[in-house]
N, C-alpha and C positions, 0 to 999 in steps of 0.2 A: 664584050669584045666587038659585037657587030653594031652596037649603038654608041656612036662616037660621043654624043652629048652626055652620056652617063659616065664617061671616063673620068671627068673631073671630080664627080661625086665619089667614085670609087677610090681615086687617088687621095682625096681628102679624108675618107674613112681610114684608108690604109695608114696614112700619116698619123692620125689620131691614135689608131690601134698600136702602132709601133712605139709612139711616145708612152702610152700606158704600159706596154710590155717592158720598156726600158726601166720604168720605175719599179716594176715587180722584179725584174731580173737583178737590179741593183740590191734588192733586199733578200731575195730568195734565189740564190745562184743555182742550187742543185735541183730544187723541185718547182721551178718556174712553170713547167708544163702542166702541173697540177693546179695552178692558179689562173689559168686562162678563163675559166668560167667566171671567176671573180672580176676579171678585167672586163669581160663582156657585160656582166651585170652592171658594173660601174658606168660603162658607156651607155647602156640602154636606159639607165635611170638618171642621167645627167641632163639638165635643162640645156637646150640648144637655142641660141639667139636667133638664127635664121628662121626656124620654124615656130619659135615661141612655145615650144613644148619639149617633152622628153620623147625619145624614140618609142619607149614602152607605151606611153599614153596614146601615141598615134596609132599603134598597132592594136592595142586592147581597149582603148577608150576610157581607161581609168588609170590613175597613178598606181605604181607598184606598191605593194605592201612590203616594206623592208623587213628583213629578218628580226631586227630589234623591236619592231612594232608587234611582232608575235609574242614577245615576252612582256611588253608593257601594254596595259589595256588602252585601246584607242577607240575613238568614236566610229571610225570607218569599219573596224572589225566587229564592233558591237552591232552596228546596223546590219552588216552582211549576215551575221549569224542569227539574228533575231527575226529575220523576214520569213514569212511562210512561203511556200513554193509558188503560189499564184502571184503574190506581190513581187517576189524575186524575178519571176519570168517577165512580168510587166515592166519592171525597172530595167532588166537586161535588154528588152526590146527597145525601150526608150533610149538607152545608152547606145545601142547599135545605130539607131536613127540619127542621133546627134553626133556619132563618130564621123559620119560622112561630112557633116558640116565642119567639124573640127579639122579633118584632113584637108578640106578645101581651103580653110583659113590658113593652115600651115603652108600649103602650096603657094597661096597668094603672098604670104609673108616671105617665103623663100625667094619667090620671083622678085619681090621688091628689094630684098637684100642683095640678090645677084645684080639687079639693075644699078643699085647704088655702088656696088663694087666695080661694075663695068664703067660707070661714069667717072669714078675716081681714078680708075686705071687709065682711061682715055685722057683725062686731064694731065696726069703725070707723064704719060707716054707721049703726049703731043709736044713737038719742038717749040 
């Protein structure tokens, strides 16, 4: 509310969330409120062009393990479950260090995306 530059990001998120909820409401009219977690999961795990990443990966530094992957053996789960504590701690520390770089790249990608949008808007809006 007090940071005007963020209003556009919030409005974009709200628009996306409303569209996702409309899809859920059309299928589940009575219990749509119980499906909000699924909608948010869908949003968090969907690749975004401006940032070149998923919101989940930007927050946690790794891609989300989908519920289906819990039932089907996957290399990612095998690796995570077979590591000893020392190796796991070392890998987590490396992931945290690389996460800052990934976030910076996403921020730069977002800025380039916004600059392209701004240039195309200025070209269309110019008389």
